[in-house]
C-alpha positions as CSV (number, residue, x, y, z in Angstrom):
1,M,15.4,-65.5,-18.3
2,A,12.6,-66.5,-16.4
3,R,8.9,-64.3,-16.3
4,E,8.6,-63.1,-12.6
5,V,5.4,-61.6,-13.4
6,H,2.3,-62.4,-15.9
7,L,0.8,-59.2,-17.7
8,V,-2.5,-60.7,-19.0
9,A,-3.5,-57.8,-21.5
10,P,-1.1,-55.2,-22.9
11,T,-3.6,-52.2,-21.7
12,D,-3.3,-53.7,-17.8
13,N,-1.8,-51.3,-15.6
14,T,-1.3,-54.3,-13.2
15,A,0.5,-57.6,-13.6
16,T,0.4,-60.9,-11.3
17,V,3.0,-62.3,-9.5
18,I,4.2,-65.9,-10.4
19,S,7.3,-65.8,-8.3
20,R,7.8,-66.8,-4.7
21,E,10.7,-64.3,-4.6
22,M,9.1,-60.6,-4.8
23,T,10.7,-59.1,-2.5
24,E,11.6,-55.0,-1.4
25,G,14.8,-54.1,-3.3
26,R,14.4,-56.6,-5.8
27,M,14.5,-55.2,-9.5
28,I,12.5,-57.0,-12.5
29,S,12.2,-57.5,-16.1
30,V,8.6,-56.8,-17.2
31,E,7.8,-56.5,-20.9
32,V,5.3,-53.2,-20.8
33,D,4.3,-51.6,-24.2
34,G,6.5,-54.1,-26.3
35,D,9.8,-52.6,-24.5
36,V,11.4,-54.4,-21.4
37,K,11.4,-52.5,-18.0
38,N,13.2,-52.7,-15.1
39,I,10.6,-52.7,-12.3
40,G,12.3,-52.0,-8.7
41,I,9.8,-53.9,-6.0
42,L,8.5,-51.2,-3.8
43,K,7.2,-53.8,-0.8
44,D,7.5,-57.2,-0.3
45,I,4.4,-58.9,-2.9
46,P,3.0,-62.3,-2.3
47,Y,2.7,-65.3,-4.7
48,G,-0.2,-64.0,-6.8
49,H,-1.3,-61.1,-6.0
50,K,-0.9,-58.0,-8.4
51,I,2.0,-55.3,-9.1
52,A,2.0,-52.0,-10.4
53,V,3.5,-51.5,-14.1
54,R,2.7,-48.5,-14.7
55,P,2.1,-45.3,-12.5
56,I,-1.8,-45.3,-11.2
57,K,-3.4,-42.2,-9.5
58,K,-5.9,-42.2,-7.1
59,G,-9.5,-42.6,-9.0
60,D,-7.7,-45.0,-11.6
61,P,-9.1,-48.0,-12.6
62,I,-7.3,-51.2,-11.8
63,L,-7.0,-52.9,-14.9
64,K,-5.9,-56.8,-14.9
65,Y,-7.5,-59.0,-17.6
66,G,-8.2,-56.3,-20.0
67,L,-10.9,-55.0,-17.7
68,S,-11.3,-52.7,-15.1
69,I,-11.3,-55.0,-11.5
70,G,-11.2,-52.2,-9.0
71,T,-10.5,-48.3,-8.4
72,A,-7.4,-46.8,-6.7
73,L,-7.9,-45.3,-3.4
74,E,-4.5,-43.7,-3.4
75,D,-1.8,-43.1,-5.7
76,I,0.0,-46.6,-6.7
77,E,4.1,-46.5,-8.0
78,V,5.4,-48.6,-9.9
79,G,6.7,-51.5,-8.5
80,D,4.1,-51.1,-5.8
81,H,1.8,-54.2,-4.4
82,V,-1.7,-53.7,-5.7
83,H,-4.3,-55.1,-3.3
84,V,-7.1,-54.3,-0.6
85,H,-5.2,-51.9,0.8
86,N,-5.0,-49.7,-1.8
87,I,-7.5,-50.4,-4.0
88,E,-11.5,-50.7,-3.8
89,S,-13.0,-53.5,-6.1
90,N,-15.7,-53.7,-8.0
91,R,-16.2,-57.7,-8.5
92,G,-18.6,-59.1,-6.8
93,R,-19.9,-56.0,-5.4
94,G,-23.9,-57.0,-4.5
95,D,-24.5,-53.3,-3.5
96,L,-23.3,-51.8,-6.5
97,Y,-25.9,-54.2,-8.2
98,A,-28.1,-53.4,-6.2
99,K,-28.3,-49.3,-6.3
100,T,-27.6,-49.8,-10.6
101,K,-31.0,-52.2,-10.3
102,S,-33.1,-49.8,-8.3
103,E,-31.6,-47.1,-9.9
104,K,-33.2,-48.3,-13.3
105,E,-36.0,-49.4,-11.8
106,R,-37.1,-45.4,-11.1
107,I,-36.2,-44.3,-14.8
């Protein structure tokens, strides 16, 4: 069985699509928490984008690389496309850095 998504860290709630055939309605197998789970693709997901491999609630961190890379803007179901339409990134956020820096300067 060829791997179609790559789960970087065992704690991640997203995996990266490494197949160009990630179309709505397909079923894929993904190893999550030591078990192989069958996941139905809810929407077409482009190569290199993320797919939810665990349920993600609004406000939850989006985990990839074993790190938080953003926050869910809405509930995201297993098998759904995870991208800028439903997450707010916390990577490269100069506005967050500036806010944090100014808060530290007041202390």
